mmCIF file as gemmi writes it, N, C-alpha and C atoms, coordinates in Angstrom:
data_model
loop_
_atom_site.group_PDB
_atom_site.id
_atom_site.type_symbol
_atom_site.label_atom_id
_atom_site.label_alt_id
_atom_site.label_comp_id
_atom_site.label_asym_id
_atom_site.label_entity_id
_atom_site.label_seq_id
_atom_site.pdbx_PDB_ins_code
_atom_site.Cartn_x
_atom_site.Cartn_y
_atom_site.Cartn_z
_atom_site.occupancy
_atom_site.B_iso_or_equiv
_atom_site.pdbx_formal_charge
_atom_site.auth_seq_id
_atom_site.auth_asym_id
_atom_site.pdbx_PDB_model_num
ATOM 1 N N . UNK Axp A 1 ? -56.92 -55.575 -25.11 1 0 ? 1 A 1
ATOM 2 C CA . UNK Axp A 1 ? -57.745 -55.497 -26.264 1 0 ? 1 A 1
ATOM 3 C C . UNK Axp A 1 ? -57.403 -55.354 -27.273 1 0 ? 1 A 1
ATOM 4 N N . UNK Axp A 2 ? -57.726 -56.477 -28.523 1 0 ? 2 A 1
ATOM 5 C CA . UNK Axp A 2 ? -57.381 -56.514 -29.729 1 0 ? 2 A 1
ATOM 6 C C . UNK Axp A 2 ? -58.318 -56.121 -30.662 1 0 ? 2 A 1
ATOM 7 N N . UNK Axp A 3 ? -57.676 -54.677 -31.563 1 0 ? 3 A 1
ATOM 8 C CA . UNK Axp A 3 ? -58.677 -54.312 -32.298 1 0 ? 3 A 1
ATOM 9 C C . UNK Axp A 3 ? -57.902 -54.273 -33.701 1 0 ? 3 A 1
ATOM 10 N N . UNK Axp A 4 ? -58.969 -54.102 -34.681 1 0 ? 4 A 1
ATOM 11 C CA . UNK Axp A 4 ? -57.777 -53.888 -36.178 1 0 ? 4 A 1
ATOM 12 C C . UNK Axp A 4 ? -57.199 -52.354 -35.906 1 0 ? 4 A 1
ATOM 13 N N . UNK Axp A 5 ? -56.075 -51.98 -36.481 1 0 ? 5 A 1
ATOM 14 C CA . UNK Axp A 5 ? -55.323 -50.97 -36.527 1 0 ? 5 A 1
ATOM 15 C C . UNK Axp A 5 ? -56.138 -49.96 -37.694 1 0 ? 5 A 1
ATOM 16 N N . UNK Axp A 6 ? -57.243 -50.402 -38.424 1 0 ? 6 A 1
ATOM 17 C CA . UNK Axp A 6 ? -57.9 -49.059 -38.981 1 0 ? 6 A 1
ATOM 18 C C . UNK Axp A 6 ? -58.947 -48.787 -38.04 1 0 ? 6 A 1
ATOM 19 N N . UNK Axp A 7 ? -59.325 -48.91 -37.213 1 0 ? 7 A 1
ATOM 20 C CA . UNK Axp A 7 ? -60.238 -48.254 -36.21 1 0 ? 7 A 1
ATOM 21 C C . UNK Axp A 7 ? -59.382 -46.984 -35.253 1 0 ? 7 A 1
ATOM 22 N N . UNK Axp A 8 ? -60.391 -46.007 -34.901 1 0 ? 8 A 1
ATOM 23 C CA . UNK Axp A 8 ? -59.747 -44.949 -34.421 1 0 ? 8 A 1
ATOM 24 C C . UNK Axp A 8 ? -60.771 -44.72 -33.38 1 0 ? 8 A 1
ATOM 25 N N . UNK Axp A 9 ? -60.008 -44.255 -31.802 1 0 ? 9 A 1
ATOM 26 C CA . UNK Axp A 9 ? -60.628 -43.949 -31.038 1 0 ? 9 A 1
ATOM 27 C C . UNK Axp A 9 ? -60.794 -42.521 -30.894 1 0 ? 9 A 1
ATOM 28 N N . UNK Axp A 10 ? -62.057 -41.948 -30.604 1 0 ? 10 A 1
ATOM 29 C CA . UNK Axp A 10 ? -62.163 -40.263 -30.579 1 0 ? 10 A 1
ATOM 30 C C . UNK Axp A 10 ? -62.871 -39.924 -29.553 1 0 ? 10 A 1
ATOM 31 N N . UNK Axp A 11 ? -62.391 -39.27 -28.652 1 0 ? 11 A 1
ATOM 32 C CA . UNK Axp A 11 ? -62.718 -38.728 -27.383 1 0 ? 11 A 1
ATOM 33 C C . UNK Axp A 11 ? -63.736 -37.393 -27.923 1 0 ? 11 A 1
ATOM 34 N N . UNK Axp A 12 ? -65.173 -37.345 -28.145 1 0 ? 12 A 1
ATOM 35 C CA . UNK Axp A 12 ? -65.998 -36.546 -28.671 1 0 ? 12 A 1
ATOM 36 C C . UNK Axp A 12 ? -66.04 -35.347 -28.023 1 0 ? 12 A 1
ATOM 37 N N . UNK Axp A 13 ? -65.697 -35.365 -26.741 1 0 ? 13 A 1
ATOM 38 C CA . UNK Axp A 13 ? -65.272 -33.995 -25.826 1 0 ? 13 A 1
ATOM 39 C C . UNK Axp A 13 ? -64.578 -33.264 -26.189 1 0 ? 13 A 1
ATOM 40 N N . UNK Axp A 14 ? -63.466 -33.531 -27.09 1 0 ? 14 A 1
ATOM 41 C CA . UNK Axp A 14 ? -62.145 -32.452 -27.74 1 0 ? 14 A 1
ATOM 42 C C . UNK Axp A 14 ? -62.801 -31.639 -28.324 1 0 ? 14 A 1
ATOM 43 N N . UNK Axp A 15 ? -63.782 -31.924 -29.507 1 0 ? 15 A 1
ATOM 44 C CA . UNK Axp A 15 ? -64.344 -31.025 -30.633 1 0 ? 15 A 1
ATOM 45 C C . UNK Axp A 15 ? -65.267 -29.973 -30.073 1 0 ? 15 A 1
ATOM 46 N N . UNK Axp A 16 ? -66.001 -30.515 -29.252 1 0 ? 16 A 1
ATOM 47 C CA . UNK Axp A 16 ? -67.029 -30.141 -28.384 1 0 ? 16 A 1
ATOM 48 C C . UNK Axp A 16 ? -66.412 -28.925 -27.395 1 0 ? 16 A 1
ATOM 49 N N . UNK Axp A 17 ? -65.639 -29.34 -26.732 1 0 ? 17 A 1
ATOM 50 C CA . UNK Axp A 17 ? -64.792 -28.235 -25.728 1 0 ? 17 A 1
ATOM 51 C C . UNK Axp A 17 ? -64.337 -27.393 -26.95 1 0 ? 17 A 1
ATOM 52 N N . UNK Axp A 18 ? -63.756 -27.655 -27.737 1 0 ? 18 A 1
ATOM 53 C CA . UNK Axp A 18 ? -62.842 -26.734 -28.695 1 0 ? 18 A 1
ATOM 54 C C . UNK Axp A 18 ? -63.552 -25.545 -29.291 1 0 ? 18 A 1
ATOM 55 N N . UNK Axp A 19 ? -64.558 -26.189 -29.657 1 0 ? 19 A 1
ATOM 56 C CA . UNK Axp A 19 ? -65.407 -25.624 -30.261 1 0 ? 19 A 1
ATOM 57 C C . UNK Axp A 19 ? -66.023 -24.358 -29.349 1 0 ? 19 A 1
ATOM 58 N N . UNK Axp A 20 ? -66.948 -24.925 -28.164 1 0 ? 20 A 1
ATOM 59 C CA . UNK Axp A 20 ? -67.098 -23.56 -27.165 1 0 ? 20 A 1
ATOM 60 C C . UNK Axp A 20 ? -66.377 -22.562 -27.062 1 0 ? 20 A 1
ATOM 61 N N . UNK Axp A 21 ? -64.685 -23.251 -26.025 1 0 ? 21 A 1
ATOM 62 C CA . UNK Axp A 21 ? -64.117 -22.317 -26.005 1 0 ? 21 A 1
ATOM 63 C C . UNK Axp A 21 ? -63.801 -21.179 -27.156 1 0 ? 21 A 1
ATOM 64 N N . UNK Axp A 22 ? -63.689 -21.611 -28.411 1 0 ? 22 A 1
ATOM 65 C CA . UNK Axp A 22 ? -63.715 -20.689 -29.636 1 0 ? 22 A 1
ATOM 66 C C . UNK Axp A 22 ? -64.609 -19.757 -29.596 1 0 ? 22 A 1
ATOM 67 N N . UNK Axp A 23 ? -65.881 -20.046 -29.765 1 0 ? 23 A 1
ATOM 68 C CA . UNK Axp A 23 ? -66.834 -19.407 -29.381 1 0 ? 23 A 1
ATOM 69 C C . UNK Axp A 23 ? -67.105 -18.23 -28.484 1 0 ? 23 A 1
ATOM 70 N N . UNK Axp A 24 ? -66.896 -18.866 -27.428 1 0 ? 24 A 1
ATOM 71 C CA . UNK Axp A 24 ? -67.361 -18.158 -26.075 1 0 ? 24 A 1
ATOM 72 C C . UNK Axp A 24 ? -66.572 -17.142 -25.552 1 0 ? 24 A 1
ATOM 73 N N . UNK Axp A 25 ? -65.009 -17.611 -25.92 1 0 ? 25 A 1
ATOM 74 C CA . UNK Axp A 25 ? -63.886 -17.051 -25.001 1 0 ? 25 A 1
ATOM 75 C C . UNK Axp A 25 ? -62.949 -16.284 -26.182 1 0 ? 25 A 1
ATOM 76 N N . UNK Axp A 26 ? -62.57 -16.98 -27.135 1 0 ? 26 A 1
ATOM 77 C CA . UNK Axp A 26 ? -61.602 -16.631 -28.192 1 0 ? 26 A 1
ATOM 78 C C . UNK Axp A 26 ? -61.924 -15.495 -29.35 1 0 ? 26 A 1
ATOM 79 N N . UNK Axp A 27 ? -62.986 -16.16 -30.038 1 0 ? 27 A 1
ATOM 80 C CA . UNK Axp A 27 ? -63.733 -14.563 -30.722 1 0 ? 27 A 1
ATOM 81 C C . UNK Axp A 27 ? -64.378 -13.936 -29.845 1 0 ? 27 A 1
ATOM 82 N N . UNK Axp A 28 ? -64.602 -13.875 -28.586 1 0 ? 28 A 1
ATOM 83 C CA . UNK Axp A 28 ? -65.492 -12.778 -28.162 1 0 ? 28 A 1
ATOM 84 C C . UNK Axp A 28 ? -64.645 -12.094 -27.447 1 0 ? 28 A 1
ATOM 85 N N . UNK Axp A 29 ? -62.907 -12.071 -27.834 1 0 ? 29 A 1
ATOM 86 C CA . UNK Axp A 29 ? -62.006 -11.419 -27.177 1 0 ? 29 A 1
ATOM 87 C C . UNK Axp A 29 ? -61.945 -11.589 -25.595 1 0 ? 29 A 1
ATOM 88 N N . UNK Axp A 30 ? -62.118 -12.557 -25.035 1 0 ? 30 A 1
ATOM 89 C CA . UNK Axp A 30 ? -62.577 -12.449 -23.374 1 0 ? 30 A 1
ATOM 90 C C . UNK Axp A 30 ? -61.395 -12.769 -22.959 1 0 ? 30 A 1
ATOM 91 N N . UNK Axp A 31 ? -60.617 -13.713 -23.362 1 0 ? 31 A 1
ATOM 92 C CA . UNK Axp A 31 ? -59.337 -14.259 -23.063 1 0 ? 31 A 1
ATOM 93 C C . UNK Axp A 31 ? -58.138 -13.202 -22.537 1 0 ? 31 A 1
ATOM 94 N N . UNK Axp A 32 ? -57.519 -13.358 -21.469 1 0 ? 32 A 1
ATOM 95 C CA . UNK Axp A 32 ? -56.548 -12.244 -21.408 1 0 ? 32 A 1
ATOM 96 C C . UNK Axp A 32 ? -55.583 -12.784 -22.509 1 0 ? 32 A 1
ATOM 97 N N . UNK Axp A 33 ? -55.074 -13.78 -22.305 1 0 ? 33 A 1
ATOM 98 C CA . UNK Axp A 33 ? -54.135 -14.237 -23.146 1 0 ? 33 A 1
ATOM 99 C C . UNK Axp A 33 ? -54.581 -15.464 -24.104 1 0 ? 33 A 1
ATOM 100 N N . UNK Axp A 34 ? -54.172 -15.254 -25.796 1 0 ? 34 A 1
ATOM 101 C CA . UNK Axp A 34 ? -54.783 -15.88 -26.729 1 0 ? 34 A 1
ATOM 102 C C . UNK Axp A 34 ? -53.883 -16.631 -27.27 1 0 ? 34 A 1
ATOM 103 N N . UNK Axp A 35 ? -52.642 -17.237 -26.439 1 0 ? 35 A 1
ATOM 104 C CA . UNK Axp A 35 ? -51.717 -18.079 -27.19 1 0 ? 35 A 1
ATOM 105 C C . UNK Axp A 35 ? -51.73 -19.496 -27.225 1 0 ? 35 A 1
ATOM 106 N N . UNK Axp A 36 ? -51.312 -20.014 -27.881 1 0 ? 36 A 1
ATOM 107 C CA . UNK Axp A 36 ? -51.819 -21.446 -28.159 1 0 ? 36 A 1
ATOM 108 C C . UNK Axp A 36 ? -51.504 -22.529 -26.91 1 0 ? 36 A 1
ATOM 109 N N . UNK Axp A 37 ? -50.566 -21.959 -26.186 1 0 ? 37 A 1
ATOM 110 C CA . UNK Axp A 37 ? -50.237 -22.499 -24.911 1 0 ? 37 A 1
ATOM 111 C C . UNK Axp A 37 ? -51.42 -22.674 -23.855 1 0 ? 37 A 1
ATOM 112 N N . UNK Axp A 38 ? -51.872 -21.334 -23.84 1 0 ? 38 A 1
ATOM 113 C CA . UNK Axp A 38 ? -52.846 -21.445 -22.612 1 0 ? 38 A 1
ATOM 114 C C . UNK Axp A 38 ? -54.212 -21.49 -23.251 1 0 ? 38 A 1
ATOM 115 N N . UNK Axp A 39 ? -54.692 -21.636 -24.611 1 0 ? 39 A 1
ATOM 116 C CA . UNK Axp A 39 ? -55.846 -22.019 -25.1 1 0 ? 39 A 1
ATOM 117 C C . UNK Axp A 39 ? -55.65 -23.48 -25.156 1 0 ? 39 A 1
ATOM 118 N N . UNK Axp A 40 ? -54.832 -24.058 -25.033 1 0 ? 40 A 1
ATOM 119 C CA . UNK Axp A 40 ? -54.208 -25.767 -25.048 1 0 ? 40 A 1
ATOM 120 C C . UNK Axp A 40 ? -54.612 -25.84 -23.981 1 0 ? 40 A 1
ATOM 121 N N . UNK Axp A 41 ? -53.944 -25.51 -22.585 1 0 ? 41 A 1
ATOM 122 C CA . UNK Axp A 41 ? -54.244 -25.514 -21.223 1 0 ? 41 A 1
ATOM 123 C C . UNK Axp A 41 ? -55.676 -25.391 -20.559 1 0 ? 41 A 1
ATOM 124 N N . UNK Axp A 42 ? -56.652 -24.535 -20.952 1 0 ? 42 A 1
ATOM 125 C CA . UNK Axp A 42 ? -57.697 -24.123 -21.112 1 0 ? 42 A 1
ATOM 126 C C . UNK Axp A 42 ? -58.357 -25.58 -21.372 1 0 ? 42 A 1
ATOM 127 N N . UNK Axp A 43 ? -58.297 -26.037 -22.525 1 0 ? 43 A 1
ATOM 128 C CA . UNK Axp A 43 ? -58.776 -27.267 -23.389 1 0 ? 43 A 1
ATOM 129 C C . UNK Axp A 43 ? -58.682 -28.132 -22.355 1 0 ? 43 A 1
ATOM 130 N N . UNK Axp A 44 ? -57.092 -28.72 -22.15 1 0 ? 44 A 1
ATOM 131 C CA . UNK Axp A 44 ? -56.827 -29.961 -21.361 1 0 ? 44 A 1
ATOM 132 C C . UNK Axp A 44 ? -57.439 -29.743 -19.997 1 0 ? 44 A 1
ATOM 133 N N . UNK Axp A 45 ? -57.333 -28.522 -19.155 1 0 ? 45 A 1
ATOM 134 C CA . UNK Axp A 45 ? -58.018 -28.921 -17.518 1 0 ? 45 A 1
ATOM 135 C C . UNK Axp A 45 ? -59.751 -29.038 -18.069 1 0 ? 45 A 1
ATOM 136 N N . UNK Axp A 46 ? -59.9 -28.527 -19.103 1 0 ? 46 A 1
ATOM 137 C CA . UNK Axp A 46 ? -61.499 -28.838 -18.996 1 0 ? 46 A 1
ATOM 138 C C . UNK Axp A 46 ? -61.906 -30.311 -19.31 1 0 ? 46 A 1
ATOM 139 N N . UNK Axp A 47 ? -60.994 -30.961 -20.251 1 0 ? 47 A 1
ATOM 140 C CA . UNK Axp A 47 ? -61.577 -32.153 -20.693 1 0 ? 47 A 1
ATOM 141 C C . UNK Axp A 47 ? -61.208 -33.249 -19.537 1 0 ? 47 A 1
ATOM 142 N N . UNK Axp A 48 ? -59.986 -32.846 -18.268 1 0 ? 48 A 1
ATOM 143 C CA . UNK Axp A 48 ? -59.924 -33.564 -17.111 1 0 ? 48 A 1
ATOM 144 C C . UNK Axp A 48 ? -61.131 -33.273 -16.313 1 0 ? 48 A 1
ATOM 145 N N . UNK Axp A 49 ? -61.993 -32.572 -16.42 1 0 ? 49 A 1
ATOM 146 C CA . UNK Axp A 49 ? -63.267 -32.026 -15.477 1 0 ? 49 A 1
ATOM 147 C C . UNK Axp A 49 ? -64.398 -32.565 -16.189 1 0 ? 49 A 1
ATOM 148 N N . UNK Axp A 50 ? -64.764 -32.922 -16.997 1 0 ? 50 A 1
ATOM 149 C CA . UNK Axp A 50 ? -65.777 -33.802 -17.847 1 0 ? 50 A 1
ATOM 150 C C . UNK Axp A 50 ? -65.748 -34.887 -18.218 1 0 ? 50 A 1
ATOM 151 N N . UNK Axp A 51 ? -66.862 -36.011 -18.5 1 0 ? 51 A 1
ATOM 152 C CA . UNK Axp A 51 ? -66.512 -37.022 -18.49 1 0 ? 51 A 1
ATOM 153 C C . UNK Axp A 51 ? -66.469 -37.254 -20.065 1 0 ? 51 A 1
ATOM 154 N N . UNK Axp A 52 ? -65.479 -38.224 -20.342 1 0 ? 52 A 1
ATOM 155 C CA . UNK Axp A 52 ? -64.966 -38.465 -21.59 1 0 ? 52 A 1
ATOM 156 C C . UNK Axp A 52 ? -66.259 -39.103 -22.248 1 0 ? 52 A 1
ATOM 157 N N . UNK Axp A 53 ? -66.348 -39.23 -23.896 1 0 ? 53 A 1
ATOM 158 C CA . UNK Axp A 53 ? -67.338 -39.492 -24.575 1 0 ? 53 A 1
ATOM 159 C C . UNK Axp A 53 ? -66.324 -40.097 -25.647 1 0 ? 53 A 1
ATOM 160 N N . UNK Axp A 54 ? -66.136 -41.415 -25.622 1 0 ? 54 A 1
ATOM 161 C CA . UNK Axp A 54 ? -65.666 -42.208 -26.669 1 0 ? 54 A 1
ATOM 162 C C . UNK Axp A 54 ? -66.554 -43.054 -27.606 1 0 ? 54 A 1
ATOM 163 N N . UNK Axp A 55 ? -65.662 -42.741 -28.701 1 0 ? 55 A 1
ATOM 164 C CA . UNK Axp A 55 ? -66.534 -43.855 -30.037 1 0 ? 55 A 1
ATOM 165 C C . UNK Axp A 55 ? -65.643 -43.862 -31.231 1 0 ? 55 A 1
ATOM 166 N N . UNK Axp A 56 ? -65.972 -44.656 -32.135 1 0 ? 56 A 1
ATOM 167 C CA . UNK Axp A 56 ? -64.814 -45.417 -33.189 1 0 ? 56 A 1
ATOM 168 C C . UNK Axp A 56 ? -65.607 -44.96 -34.64 1 0 ? 56 A 1
ATOM 169 N N . UNK Axp A 57 ? -66.635 -44.622 -34.475 1 0 ? 57 A 1
ATOM 170 C CA . UNK Axp A 57 ? -67.239 -44.1 -35.814 1 0 ? 57 A 1
ATOM 171 C C . UNK Axp A 57 ? -68.158 -42.958 -35.417 1 0 ? 57 A 1
ATOM 172 N N . UNK Axp A 58 ? -68.212 -42.406 -37.045 1 0 ? 58 A 1
ATOM 173 C CA . UNK Axp A 58 ? -69.107 -40.981 -37.241 1 0 ? 58 A 1
ATOM 174 C C . UNK Axp A 58 ? -69.866 -40.958 -36.959 1 0 ? 58 A 1
ATOM 175 N N . UNK Axp A 59 ? -70.776 -42.289 -36.874 1 0 ? 59 A 1
ATOM 176 C CA . UNK Axp A 59 ? -72.236 -42.235 -36.371 1 0 ? 59 A 1
ATOM 177 C C . UNK Axp A 59 ? -72.413 -42.049 -34.841 1 0 ? 59 A 1
ATOM 178 N N . UNK Axp A 60 ? -71.128 -42.587 -34.216 1 0 ? 60 A 1
ATOM 179 C CA . UNK Axp A 60 ? -71.26 -42.575 -32.967 1 0 ? 60 A 1
ATOM 180 C C . UNK Axp A 60 ? -70.846 -41.151 -32.456 1 0 ? 60 A 1
ATOM 181 N N . UNK Axp A 61 ? -70.146 -40.319 -33.142 1 0 ? 61 A 1
ATOM 182 C CA . UNK Axp A 61 ? -69.33 -38.784 -33.054 1 0 ? 61 A 1
ATOM 183 C C . UNK Axp A 61 ? -70.915 -38.218 -33.001 1 0 ? 61 A 1
ATOM 184 N N . UNK Axp A 62 ? -71.761 -38.408 -34.077 1 0 ? 62 A 1
ATOM 185 C CA . UNK Axp A 62 ? -72.768 -37.722 -34.311 1 0 ? 62 A 1
ATOM 186 C C . UNK Axp A 62 ? -73.67 -37.741 -33.224 1 0 ? 62 A 1
ATOM 187 N N . UNK Axp A 63 ? -74.129 -38.758 -32.934 1 0 ? 63 A 1
ATOM 188 C CA . UNK Axp A 63 ? -75.127 -39.446 -31.602 1 0 ? 63 A 1
ATOM 189 C C . UNK Axp A 63 ? -74.35 -38.601 -30.394 1 0 ? 63 A 1
ATOM 190 N N . UNK Axp A 64 ? -73.462 -38.575 -30.292 1 0 ? 64 A 1
ATOM 191 C CA . UNK Axp A 64 ? -72.687 -37.761 -29.001 1 0 ? 64 A 1
ATOM 192 C C . UNK Axp A 64 ? -72.866 -36.067 -29.004 1 0 ? 64 A 1
ATOM 193 N N . UNK Axp A 65 ? -72.667 -35.863 -30.431 1 0 ? 65 A 1
ATOM 194 C CA . UNK Axp A 65 ? -72.855 -34.319 -30.453 1 0 ? 65 A 1
ATOM 195 C C . UNK Axp A 65 ? -74.326 -33.803 -30.421 1 0 ? 65 A 1
ATOM 196 N N . UNK Axp A 66 ? -75.034 -34.654 -30.772 1 0 ? 66 A 1
ATOM 197 C CA . UNK Axp A 66 ? -76.479 -34.345 -30.445 1 0 ? 66 A 1
ATOM 198 C C . UNK Axp A 66 ? -76.679 -34.679 -29.214 1 0 ? 66 A 1
ATOM 199 N N . UNK Axp A 67 ? -76.404 -35.249 -28.397 1 0 ? 67 A 1
ATOM 200 C CA . UNK Axp A 67 ? -76.604 -35.293 -26.932 1 0 ? 67 A 1
ATOM 201 C C . UNK Axp A 67 ? -76.362 -33.953 -26.477 1 0 ? 67 A 1
ATOM 202 N N . UNK Axp A 68 ? -75.082 -33.401 -26.981 1 0 ? 68 A 1
ATOM 203 C CA . UNK Axp A 68 ? -74.468 -32.372 -26.275 1 0 ? 68 A 1
ATOM 204 C C . UNK Axp A 68 ? -75.557 -30.711 -27.096 1 0 ? 68 A 1
ATOM 205 N N . UNK Axp A 69 ? -75.993 -31.091 -27.713 1 0 ? 69 A 1
ATOM 206 C CA . UNK Axp A 69 ? -76.901 -29.96 -27.888 1 0 ? 69 A 1
ATOM 207 C C . UNK Axp A 69 ? -78.066 -29.358 -27.054 1 0 ? 69 A 1
ATOM 208 N N . UNK Axp A 70 ? -78.072 -30.279 -25.832 1 0 ? 70 A 1
ATOM 209 C CA . UNK Axp A 70 ? -79.242 -30.284 -24.774 1 0 ? 70 A 1
ATOM 210 C C . UNK Axp A 70 ? -78.719 -29.153 -24.142 1 0 ? 70 A 1
ATOM 211 N N . UNK Axp A 71 ? -79.228 -27.985 -23.505 1 0 ? 71 A 1
ATOM 212 C CA . UNK Axp A 71 ? -79.117 -26.761 -23.001 1 0 ? 71 A 1
ATOM 213 C C . UNK Axp A 71 ? -78.31 -27.316 -21.642 1 0 ? 71 A 1
ATOM 214 N N . UNK Axp A 72 ? -78.817 -28.169 -20.766 1 0 ? 72 A 1
ATOM 215 C CA . UNK Axp A 72 ? -78.016 -28.618 -19.744 1 0 ? 72 A 1
ATOM 216 C C . UNK Axp A 72 ? -76.957 -28.908 -19.939 1 0 ? 72 A 1
ATOM 217 N N . UNK Axp A 73 ? -76.125 -30.042 -20.945 1 0 ? 73 A 1
ATOM 218 C CA . UNK Axp A 73 ? -74.985 -30.246 -20.974 1 0 ? 73 A 1
ATOM 219 C C . UNK Axp A 73 ? -74.354 -29.099 -21.597 1 0 ? 73 A 1
ATOM 220 N N . UNK Axp A 74 ? -74.643 -28.029 -22.501 1 0 ? 74 A 1
ATOM 221 C CA . UNK Axp A 74 ? -73.907 -26.879 -23.231 1 0 ? 74 A 1
ATOM 222 C C . UNK Axp A 74 ? -73.438 -26.234 -21.905 1 0 ? 74 A 1
ATOM 223 N N . UNK Axp A 75 ? -74.267 -26.168 -20.614 1 0 ? 75 A 1
ATOM 224 C CA . UNK Axp A 75 ? -74.229 -25.116 -19.688 1 0 ? 75 A 1
ATOM 225 C C . UNK Axp A 75 ? -73.107 -25.791 -18.754 1 0 ? 75 A 1
ATOM 226 N N . UNK Axp A 76 ? -73.021 -27.104 -18.786 1 0 ? 76 A 1
ATOM 227 C CA . UNK Axp A 76 ? -71.876 -27.48 -17.939 1 0 ? 76 A 1
ATOM 228 C C . UNK Axp A 76 ? -70.845 -27.808 -18.453 1 0 ? 76 A 1
ATOM 229 N N . UNK Axp A 77 ? -70.53 -27.558 -19.909 1 0 ? 77 A 1
ATOM 230 C CA . UNK Axp A 77 ? -69.268 -27.482 -20.427 1 0 ? 77 A 1
ATOM 231 C C . UNK Axp A 77 ? -68.953 -26.24 -20.365 1 0 ? 77 A 1
ATOM 232 N N . UNK Axp A 78 ? -69.531 -25.213 -20.45 1 0 ? 78 A 1
ATOM 233 C CA . UNK Axp A 78 ? -69.328 -23.674 -20.67 1 0 ? 78 A 1
ATOM 234 C C . UNK Axp A 78 ? -69.07 -23.722 -19.016 1 0 ? 78 A 1
ATOM 235 N N . UNK Axp A 79 ? -69.44 -24.156 -18.158 1 0 ? 79 A 1
ATOM 236 C CA . UNK Axp A 79 ? -69.104 -23.883 -16.912 1 0 ? 79 A 1
ATOM 237 C C . UNK Axp A 79 ? -67.747 -24.356 -16.447 1 0 ? 79 A 1
ATOM 238 N N . UNK Axp A 80 ? -67.432 -25.427 -17.094 1 0 ? 80 A 1
ATOM 239 C CA . UNK Axp A 80 ? -66.054 -26.164 -16.591 1 0 ? 80 A 1
ATOM 240 C C . UNK Axp A 80 ? -65.132 -25.371 -17.275 1 0 ? 80 A 1
ATOM 241 N N . UNK Axp A 81 ? -65.442 -24.741 -18.594 1 0 ? 81 A 1
ATOM 242 C CA . UNK Axp A 81 ? -64.479 -24.152 -19.615 1 0 ? 81 A 1
ATOM 243 C C . UNK Axp A 81 ? -64.496 -22.505 -18.65 1 0 ? 81 A 1
ATOM 244 N N . UNK Axp A 82 ? -65.139 -22.037 -18.174 1 0 ? 82 A 1
ATOM 245 C CA . UNK Axp A 82 ? -65.216 -20.969 -17.299 1 0 ? 82 A 1
ATOM 246 C C . UNK Axp A 82 ? -64.173 -21.223 -16.249 1 0 ? 82 A 1
ATOM 247 N N . UNK Axp A 83 ? -64.309 -22.267 -15.503 1 0 ? 83 A 1
ATOM 248 C CA . UNK Axp A 83 ? -63.47 -22.451 -14.282 1 0 ? 83 A 1
ATOM 249 C C . UNK Axp A 83 ? -62.225 -22.692 -14.836 1 0 ? 83 A 1
ATOM 250 N N . UNK Axp A 84 ? -62.251 -23.597 -15.727 1 0 ? 84 A 1
ATOM 251 C CA . UNK Axp A 84 ? -60.43 -23.798 -16.379 1 0 ? 84 A 1
ATOM 252 C C . UNK Axp A 84 ? -59.58 -22.394 -16.758 1 0 ? 84 A 1
ATOM 253 N N . UNK Axp A 85 ? -60.656 -21.433 -17.442 1 0 ? 85 A 1
ATOM 254 C CA . UNK Axp A 85 ? -60.126 -19.739 -17.69 1 0 ? 85 A 1
ATOM 255 C C . UNK Axp A 85 ? -59.762 -19.307 -16.902 1 0 ? 85 A 1
ATOM 256 N N . UNK Axp A 86 ? -60.285 -19.107 -15.616 1 0 ? 86 A 1
ATOM 257 C CA . UNK Axp A 86 ? -59.723 -18.489 -14.507 1 0 ? 86 A 1
ATOM 258 C C . UNK Axp A 86 ? -59.024 -19.24 -13.442 1 0 ? 86 A 1
ATOM 259 N N . UNK Axp A 87 ? -58.546 -20.229 -13.938 1 0 ? 87 A 1
ATOM 260 C CA . UNK Axp A 87 ? -57.37 -21.034 -13.07 1 0 ? 87 A 1
ATOM 261 C C . UNK Axp A 87 ? -56.168 -20.789 -14.05 1 0 ? 87 A 1
ATOM 262 N N . UNK Axp A 88 ? -56.101 -21.057 -15.39 1 0 ? 88 A 1
ATOM 263 C CA . UNK Axp A 88 ? -55.157 -20.496 -16.208 1 0 ? 88 A 1
ATOM 264 C C . UNK Axp A 88 ? -54.474 -19.102 -16.285 1 0 ? 88 A 1
ATOM 265 N N . UNK Axp A 89 ? -55.636 -18.206 -16.183 1 0 ? 89 A 1
ATOM 266 C CA . UNK Axp A 89 ? -55.342 -16.963 -16.619 1 0 ? 89 A 1
ATOM 267 C C . UNK Axp A 89 ? -54.88 -16.36 -15.05 1 0 ? 89 A 1
ATOM 268 N N . UNK Axp A 90 ? -55.108 -16.654 -13.724 1 0 ? 90 A 1
ATOM 269 C CA . UNK Axp A 90 ? -54.423 -16.856 -12.654 1 0 ? 90 A 1
ATOM 270 C C . UNK Axp A 90 ? -52.746 -17.066 -12.911 1 0 ? 90 A 1
ATOM 271 N N . UNK Axp A 91 ? -52.457 -18.212 -13.172 1 0 ? 91 A 1
ATOM 272 C CA . UNK Axp A 91 ? -51.633 -18.817 -13.429 1 0 ? 91 A 1
ATOM 273 C C . UNK Axp A 91 ? -50.997 -19.718 -14.933 1 0 ? 91 A 1
ATOM 274 N N . UNK Axp A 92 ? -50.588 -18.334 -15.572 1 0 ? 92 A 1
ATOM 275 C CA . UNK Axp A 92 ? -50.476 -19.307 -17.022 1 0 ? 92 A 1
ATOM 276 C C . UNK Axp A 92 ? -49.134 -20.186 -16.956 1 0 ? 92 A 1
ATOM 277 N N . UNK Axp A 93 ? -49.039 -20.473 -17.904 1 0 ? 93 A 1
ATOM 278 C CA . UNK Axp A 93 ? -47.691 -21.98 -18.166 1 0 ? 93 A 1
ATOM 279 C C . UNK Axp A 93 ? -46.717 -21.097 -18.935 1 0 ? 93 A 1
ATOM 280 N N . UNK Axp A 94 ? -46.628 -19.937 -18.886 1 0 ? 94 A 1
ATOM 281 C CA . UNK Axp A 94 ? -45.494 -19.361 -19.75 1 0 ? 94 A 1
ATOM 282 C C . UNK Axp A 94 ? -44.821 -17.991 -19.024 1 0 ? 94 A 1
């Protein structure tokens, strides 16, 4: 597909998952290991189990983030993060 080099593609799930991980696990002190490698592995594993939400505009990003204010969507993200935390803590990549 041809597109202008000025356009960027954003998977809005990245900042959503990163924010939830930070708020519910890192700041809360729940993680066994808080090294960057483990946090990144948790983020990536979670993103692989959630649907991607791509956009190329700030308006689209705001719209998708607003959708994820729904309690069910927040619960889905938190559930996937919890599963990823269990997996990474049982077998860390370091």
